[in-house]
Every structure is written in structure tokens, then in C-alpha cells.
N, C-alpha and C positions, 0 to 999 in steps of 0.2 A: 269282153271285159278287159280293160287295161288297168294295171296297178303301177304306181310309181313309188319306189322305195327311197328313203333318205340315204341308204348306204352305210348306216352305222348300226352296230350291234355289239354282242358279247360272245366270247369264245365259250361254246357249249361243251366241246370235247376236242381233243387233238391227238395226233400221233406224229412221230418223226419217221419220215420215209428214208430208209437207207438202201433199199433195193428197188429203184424206180422202174416204171414201165419204159419201153423203147421211146426214145425221143426226149426223155427227161434226165438222162444219166448225168449230164454236166451240172445239173442243179442239186444233186444229192450231196449230203443229206439236206432235206427240207421239211418244214412243218406243214402238215395238211390238217385243216381244222373244220369242224362243223361250227358255223357262226349263226347264232340266233339273232336275226335282224330285229330292230326295235319294233317293227310292225308285226312280228310273230314268226314268219317262216324261217326254216333252217336252210342254209346253203352250205355247200362244200367249197372250200377255197384254200389256196396256198397262202400262208402268212409270209410277209416280207418286211424288210426294214426293222428287223428285231434287234433292239439294243438292250433288251432285258429278257429274262426267262419268260416263257409262255406260261400262263396259268388260266385255269377255268375261271370264267367271269371277267377276264381282261377285256376292256373296252377297245374296239377296233373300228376302223373305217375303210371303206372300199377305195381302191386306187387302180388306175390302169397301168399295167406293166407288160413287158415283153414275156410271152409264154414260151416261144420257141422260134427257130428259124427252119423253114421248110425248103426242100428241094435244092437243085443245083443253082437256081436263080437267087437263092438266099432270101426268099420272101419272109419277112418278119411278121409273126402272128402275135397280136396283142389281145389281152383279155383282162379280167378283173382278178385282183388279189386283195388281201386285207392287211393293213399295218396297224400298229398300236395308235390309238386315237391321239391326235395332237391337240393340245389344250387351246 
């Protein structure tokens, strides 16, 4: 079975990470959230492009962003994050 999600949802819960795991030190502090997608599932993701304080219920949308750089070759790893929903 395949499911396609619209990539929009609401912040269900969040925390501010000040002591990150290895490989994410340069991003700290950052906001890690549980996002409830409009279709129902909960996903864990970092919030980005925050110009306002985070709040439970805040509407967000998925975006592709750099997650980290790996190894001596400097390979850039991309993935999804969520930002406040643009009108």
C-alpha cells in the first residue's frame, strides 16, 4: 500500500534540543516537534525558518532542507523539516 501525504499539519508537541546527538551539534539549539499531519499520522521532525515562537497547534508545512554533511568528501544529506505554513 502506498500513501501520499500533502505535507501540511499542526504542531502536536515540541521540545528544544540543547544537547544534541553526535552530528547535530552545530544546529543546537533547535526545535524538535511531533507534527500531526492533516491526514492523521504523527511524524517527528525538526522545525525550521521560525520567525515566531513555536506553539502547540501552529500550522506547518514540510520542506526539504540540509540535515548534515557526512565524511571527508563532504556529502550533503537532505531530508524533511517543517516550517510555519506560508499563507
